[in-house]
MARGUPA-347485 format. One record per residue (C-alpha): x, y, z; residue number from 1; chain. Coordinates in Angstrom, 3 decimals, padded with zeros to 6 digits, always signed. Layout:
BEGIN
<site <X,Y,Z>,NUM,'A'>
...
REM end
This chain:
BEGIN
<site <+044.259,-001.492,-025.448>,1,'A'>
<site <+042.836,+000.716,-022.715>,2,'A'>
<site <+043.651,-000.501,-019.233>,3,'A'>
<site <+042.346,+000.821,-015.937>,4,'A'>
<site <+044.301,+000.121,-012.781>,5,'A'>
<site <+042.780,-000.347,-009.352>,6,'A'>
<site <+044.342,+002.920,-008.194>,7,'A'>
<site <+042.702,+004.840,-011.039>,8,'A'>
<site <+039.333,+003.233,-010.350>,9,'A'>
<site <+039.590,+004.062,-006.638>,10,'A'>
<site <+040.500,+007.667,-007.489>,11,'A'>
<site <+037.476,+008.015,-009.790>,12,'A'>
<site <+035.152,+006.495,-007.214>,13,'A'>
<site <+036.568,+008.714,-004.467>,14,'A'>
<site <+036.100,+011.821,-006.624>,15,'A'>
<site <+032.388,+010.990,-006.905>,16,'A'>
<site <+031.510,+009.196,-003.676>,17,'A'>
<site <+032.981,+011.585,-001.102>,18,'A'>
<site <+031.162,+014.700,-002.428>,19,'A'>
<site <+028.019,+012.667,-003.124>,20,'A'>
<site <+027.765,+011.441,+000.455>,21,'A'>
<site <+028.048,+014.979,+001.877>,22,'A'>
<site <+025.423,+016.257,-000.562>,23,'A'>
<site <+023.125,+013.321,+000.228>,24,'A'>
<site <+023.520,+014.097,+003.931>,25,'A'>
<site <+022.210,+017.584,+003.244>,26,'A'>
<site <+019.409,+016.453,+000.912>,27,'A'>
<site <+018.180,+013.757,+003.296>,28,'A'>
<site <+017.740,+016.172,+006.213>,29,'A'>
<site <+017.164,+019.603,+004.658>,30,'A'>
<site <+013.807,+021.392,+004.726>,31,'A'>
<site <+011.650,+020.534,+001.702>,32,'A'>
<site <+014.296,+018.152,+000.299>,33,'A'>
<site <+014.041,+015.875,+003.332>,34,'A'>
<site <+010.245,+015.886,+003.511>,35,'A'>
<site <+008.748,+012.424,+003.845>,36,'A'>
<site <+006.675,+013.122,+000.762>,37,'A'>
<site <+009.899,+013.118,-001.265>,38,'A'>
<site <+010.852,+009.516,-001.973>,39,'A'>
<site <+014.338,+008.173,-001.352>,40,'A'>
<site <+014.849,+007.656,-005.080>,41,'A'>
<site <+014.103,+011.317,-005.758>,42,'A'>
<site <+016.503,+012.426,-003.010>,43,'A'>
<site <+019.268,+010.208,-004.378>,44,'A'>
<site <+018.600,+011.503,-007.896>,45,'A'>
<site <+018.776,+015.116,-006.684>,46,'A'>
<site <+022.010,+014.473,-004.792>,47,'A'>
<site <+023.574,+012.615,-007.703>,48,'A'>
<site <+022.599,+015.362,-010.143>,49,'A'>
<site <+024.130,+018.064,-007.943>,50,'A'>
<site <+027.299,+016.027,-007.371>,51,'A'>
<site <+027.838,+015.326,-011.071>,52,'A'>
<site <+027.167,+018.965,-011.988>,53,'A'>
<site <+029.709,+020.425,-009.539>,54,'A'>
<site <+032.293,+017.644,-009.733>,55,'A'>
<site <+034.690,+019.510,-012.091>,56,'A'>
<site <+034.780,+022.556,-009.801>,57,'A'>
<site <+035.524,+020.699,-006.554>,58,'A'>
<site <+038.979,+020.492,-004.954>,59,'A'>
<site <+040.937,+017.239,-005.367>,60,'A'>
<site <+039.747,+014.374,-003.186>,61,'A'>
<site <+042.110,+012.383,-000.939>,62,'A'>
<site <+043.573,+009.285,-002.663>,63,'A'>
<site <+041.711,+006.829,-000.446>,64,'A'>
<site <+039.682,+003.857,-001.635>,65,'A'>
<site <+036.023,+004.420,-000.646>,66,'A'>
<site <+035.628,+000.733,+000.279>,67,'A'>
<site <+038.553,+000.791,+002.716>,68,'A'>
<site <+038.204,+001.419,+006.432>,69,'A'>
<site <+039.560,+004.954,+006.121>,70,'A'>
<site <+037.303,+005.594,+003.134>,71,'A'>
<site <+034.208,+004.461,+005.043>,72,'A'>
<site <+035.196,+006.705,+007.957>,73,'A'>
<site <+035.576,+009.649,+005.571>,74,'A'>
<site <+032.142,+008.975,+004.053>,75,'A'>
<site <+030.544,+008.790,+007.501>,76,'A'>
<site <+032.201,+012.100,+008.361>,77,'A'>
<site <+030.973,+013.691,+005.128>,78,'A'>
<site <+027.417,+012.535,+005.777>,79,'A'>
<site <+027.528,+014.103,+009.244>,80,'A'>
<site <+028.748,+017.396,+007.776>,81,'A'>
<site <+025.958,+017.483,+005.193>,82,'A'>
<site <+023.330,+016.533,+007.766>,83,'A'>
<site <+024.612,+019.213,+010.172>,84,'A'>
<site <+024.239,+021.873,+007.473>,85,'A'>
<site <+020.644,+020.791,+006.898>,86,'A'>
<site <+019.775,+020.528,+010.588>,87,'A'>
<site <+020.803,+024.150,+011.172>,88,'A'>
<site <+018.043,+025.206,+008.779>,89,'A'>
<site <+015.659,+022.622,+010.213>,90,'A'>
<site <+015.961,+024.427,+013.533>,91,'A'>
<site <+014.492,+027.562,+011.929>,92,'A'>
<site <+011.476,+025.588,+010.717>,93,'A'>
<site <+011.164,+023.962,+014.140>,94,'A'>
<site <+011.006,+027.437,+015.710>,95,'A'>
<site <+007.983,+028.183,+013.527>,96,'A'>
<site <+006.360,+024.934,+014.681>,97,'A'>
<site <+006.915,+025.970,+018.292>,98,'A'>
<site <+005.322,+029.358,+017.575>,99,'A'>
<site <+002.333,+027.697,+015.909>,100,'A'>
<site <+001.854,+025.314,+018.830>,101,'A'>
<site <+001.959,+028.189,+021.325>,102,'A'>
<site <-000.498,+030.280,+019.302>,103,'A'>
<site <-002.869,+027.341,+018.814>,104,'A'>
<site <-002.796,+026.579,+022.527>,105,'A'>
<site <-003.508,+030.203,+023.415>,106,'A'>
<site <-006.371,+030.408,+020.885>,107,'A'>
<site <-007.970,+027.236,+022.205>,108,'A'>
<site <-007.219,+025.281,+019.038>,109,'A'>
<site <-004.977,+022.685,+020.606>,110,'A'>
<site <-007.658,+020.081,+019.873>,111,'A'>
<site <-007.707,+020.986,+016.151>,112,'A'>
<site <-004.826,+019.020,+014.678>,113,'A'>
<site <-003.789,+017.546,+011.343>,114,'A'>
<site <-001.687,+014.505,+010.620>,115,'A'>
<site <+001.738,+015.789,+009.643>,116,'A'>
<site <+003.435,+013.382,+007.198>,117,'A'>
<site <+006.773,+015.121,+007.758>,118,'A'>
<site <+006.942,+014.396,+011.479>,119,'A'>
<site <+004.658,+011.365,+011.518>,120,'A'>
<site <+002.518,+012.872,+014.298>,121,'A'>
<site <-000.323,+015.299,+014.826>,122,'A'>
<site <+000.331,+019.017,+014.363>,123,'A'>
<site <-001.850,+021.922,+015.451>,124,'A'>
<site <-003.702,+023.581,+012.593>,125,'A'>
<site <-002.055,+026.956,+013.290>,126,'A'>
<site <+001.400,+025.352,+013.314>,127,'A'>
<site <+000.606,+023.617,+010.017>,128,'A'>
<site <-000.519,+026.923,+008.478>,129,'A'>
<site <+002.573,+028.783,+009.657>,130,'A'>
<site <+004.778,+025.922,+008.462>,131,'A'>
<site <+003.289,+026.105,+004.968>,132,'A'>
<site <+003.811,+029.877,+004.857>,133,'A'>
<site <+007.415,+029.386,+006.001>,134,'A'>
<site <+008.040,+026.802,+003.267>,135,'A'>
<site <+006.658,+029.164,+000.622>,136,'A'>
<site <+008.827,+032.000,+001.946>,137,'A'>
<site <+011.861,+029.699,+001.900>,138,'A'>
<site <+011.226,+028.970,-001.774>,139,'A'>
<site <+010.438,+032.609,-002.610>,140,'A'>
<site <+013.716,+033.732,-001.016>,141,'A'>
<site <+015.627,+031.036,-002.953>,142,'A'>
<site <+016.534,+029.356,+000.300>,143,'A'>
<site <+016.699,+025.953,-001.376>,144,'A'>
<site <+019.235,+027.294,-003.887>,145,'A'>
<site <+021.255,+028.970,-001.135>,146,'A'>
<site <+021.315,+025.680,+000.751>,147,'A'>
<site <+022.734,+023.898,-002.292>,148,'A'>
<site <+025.258,+026.722,-002.741>,149,'A'>
<site <+026.358,+026.427,+000.890>,150,'A'>
<site <+026.952,+022.686,+000.693>,151,'A'>
<site <+028.971,+023.159,-002.509>,152,'A'>
<site <+031.073,+025.958,-001.018>,153,'A'>
<site <+031.610,+023.848,+002.084>,154,'A'>
<site <+034.108,+021.774,+000.086>,155,'A'>
<site <+036.303,+024.901,-000.062>,156,'A'>
<site <+035.783,+025.869,+003.581>,157,'A'>
<site <+036.003,+022.301,+004.898>,158,'A'>
<site <+037.805,+020.069,+002.364>,159,'A'>
<site <+037.325,+016.317,+002.365>,160,'A'>
<site <+040.085,+014.668,+004.393>,161,'A'>
<site <+040.720,+011.840,+006.809>,162,'A'>
<site <+041.503,+014.321,+009.595>,163,'A'>
<site <+038.987,+014.054,+012.462>,164,'A'>
<site <+036.716,+017.048,+012.928>,165,'A'>
<site <+037.049,+019.335,+015.930>,166,'A'>
<site <+034.516,+018.393,+018.584>,167,'A'>
<site <+034.027,+022.037,+019.572>,168,'A'>
<site <+032.388,+022.660,+016.215>,169,'A'>
<site <+029.388,+020.533,+017.080>,170,'A'>
<site <+028.765,+022.704,+020.139>,171,'A'>
<site <+027.978,+025.633,+017.852>,172,'A'>
<site <+025.081,+023.599,+016.452>,173,'A'>
<site <+023.909,+022.831,+019.983>,174,'A'>
<site <+024.110,+026.494,+020.967>,175,'A'>
<site <+022.085,+027.490,+017.916>,176,'A'>
<site <+019.519,+024.858,+018.859>,177,'A'>
<site <+019.027,+026.560,+022.217>,178,'A'>
<site <+017.627,+029.583,+020.391>,179,'A'>
<site <+014.727,+027.448,+019.120>,180,'A'>
<site <+012.329,+028.177,+021.954>,181,'A'>
<site <+013.291,+031.860,+022.138>,182,'A'>
<site <+012.728,+032.332,+018.391>,183,'A'>
<site <+009.386,+030.527,+018.500>,184,'A'>
<site <+008.277,+032.579,+021.486>,185,'A'>
<site <+009.317,+035.772,+019.695>,186,'A'>
<site <+007.205,+034.870,+016.658>,187,'A'>
<site <+004.181,+034.028,+018.793>,188,'A'>
<site <+004.526,+036.973,+021.192>,189,'A'>
<site <+002.185,+039.484,+019.429>,190,'A'>
<site <-000.702,+037.022,+019.319>,191,'A'>
<site <-000.049,+035.654,+022.806>,192,'A'>
<site <+000.111,+039.144,+024.323>,193,'A'>
<site <-003.122,+040.186,+022.603>,194,'A'>
<site <-004.959,+037.052,+023.703>,195,'A'>
<site <-003.676,+037.519,+027.250>,196,'A'>
<site <-005.285,+040.966,+027.328>,197,'A'>
<site <-008.506,+039.491,+025.902>,198,'A'>
<site <-008.565,+036.758,+028.547>,199,'A'>
<site <-008.010,+039.292,+031.329>,200,'A'>
<site <-010.825,+041.435,+029.923>,201,'A'>
<site <-013.119,+038.411,+029.764>,202,'A'>
<site <-012.265,+037.562,+033.373>,203,'A'>
<site <-013.084,+041.096,+034.534>,204,'A'>
<site <-016.321,+041.045,+032.514>,205,'A'>
<site <-017.340,+037.742,+034.067>,206,'A'>
<site <-016.780,+039.085,+037.579>,207,'A'>
<site <-018.779,+042.203,+036.754>,208,'A'>
<site <-021.648,+040.243,+035.167>,209,'A'>
<site <-021.698,+036.688,+036.594>,210,'A'>
<site <-024.802,+035.791,+034.593>,211,'A'>
<site <-022.789,+035.846,+031.353>,212,'A'>
<site <-021.861,+032.446,+029.936>,213,'A'>
<site <-018.081,+032.591,+029.697>,214,'A'>
<site <-017.815,+029.513,+027.498>,215,'A'>
<site <-020.422,+030.766,+025.036>,216,'A'>
<site <-018.816,+034.205,+024.718>,217,'A'>
<site <-015.147,+033.698,+025.529>,218,'A'>
<site <-014.297,+031.041,+022.961>,219,'A'>
<site <-015.649,+032.915,+019.886>,220,'A'>
<site <-014.040,+036.159,+021.057>,221,'A'>
<site <-010.679,+034.497,+021.716>,222,'A'>
<site <-010.782,+032.585,+018.446>,223,'A'>
<site <-011.829,+035.598,+016.366>,224,'A'>
<site <-009.253,+037.873,+017.971>,225,'A'>
<site <-006.532,+035.285,+017.456>,226,'A'>
<site <-007.293,+034.906,+013.752>,227,'A'>
<site <-007.504,+038.682,+013.324>,228,'A'>
<site <-004.113,+039.296,+014.933>,229,'A'>
<site <-002.665,+036.350,+013.001>,230,'A'>
<site <-003.768,+037.912,+009.706>,231,'A'>
<site <-002.468,+041.338,+010.702>,232,'A'>
<site <+000.894,+039.893,+011.753>,233,'A'>
<site <+001.447,+038.171,+008.394>,234,'A'>
<site <+002.864,+041.417,+006.984>,235,'A'>
<site <+005.685,+041.318,+009.529>,236,'A'>
<site <+006.077,+037.539,+009.332>,237,'A'>
<site <+008.093,+037.570,+006.094>,238,'A'>
<site <+010.807,+040.014,+007.312>,239,'A'>
<site <+011.062,+038.096,+010.587>,240,'A'>
<site <+011.527,+034.785,+008.781>,241,'A'>
<site <+014.082,+036.332,+006.454>,242,'A'>
<site <+016.037,+037.395,+009.540>,243,'A'>
<site <+015.838,+033.874,+010.988>,244,'A'>
<site <+016.911,+032.341,+007.668>,245,'A'>
<site <+019.912,+034.685,+007.586>,246,'A'>
<site <+020.806,+033.648,+011.123>,247,'A'>
<site <+020.533,+030.013,+010.099>,248,'A'>
<site <+022.924,+030.432,+007.166>,249,'A'>
<site <+025.317,+032.467,+009.328>,250,'A'>
<site <+025.291,+029.652,+011.874>,251,'A'>
<site <+026.120,+027.161,+009.114>,252,'A'>
<site <+029.201,+029.232,+008.245>,253,'A'>
<site <+030.235,+029.359,+011.900>,254,'A'>
<site <+029.753,+025.599,+012.174>,255,'A'>
<site <+031.977,+024.881,+009.173>,256,'A'>
<site <+034.682,+027.231,+010.463>,257,'A'>
<site <+034.570,+025.609,+013.897>,258,'A'>
<site <+034.807,+022.095,+012.450>,259,'A'>
<site <+037.833,+022.981,+010.308>,260,'A'>
REM end
């Protein structure tokens, strides 16, 4: 007669639950995976499928019952690790949103906004457009697969254990977050600089010919110039985003090393 002891059952549950919680932390917060349009059931199914697929290749898990106090602390720690990995890539997408907001404001399109189901608020139309392009580039560059690969390899770089994580490691995530505004400003700089020149030219033209209606002429010129420069800058947008994605994945590696 086959008998299963409590220790064996706890070991089997630990082998599944600890990796699953870290993977679910990544899936729940990662770009595309963590979109509000993706239901919780789908996220859990994705996380469970990944966990079951990679389970044989993972290092041994600590012999701790998941339902115990130590086991719950380990699971909370694993969820934080997975969420931190995802947030590092979220910062890259947030930089694009900042760039889109700045461009839309400079073009005079701050009033043109869509409801963004991902953030639950209103997003400028230019920011929504740039966000969609960024998502497509992320998929085209296999960023979603690289993100899954990183969270799987993180079990080698940062094994599951009851040892508390180093607090200095979280500061690396904070430092990377400080680059958000700089990266967004860098993406928006070509359009903002061009529109600044256009606005200066319109101001000089208005002083030279006061009878001109600035509102009737300035808005179409600013809007048309902004869209023209936006289209011309799309060719350089993909290499720039690839660079930012690389920086995001490098920062994930630095975070895991600092937490170890």
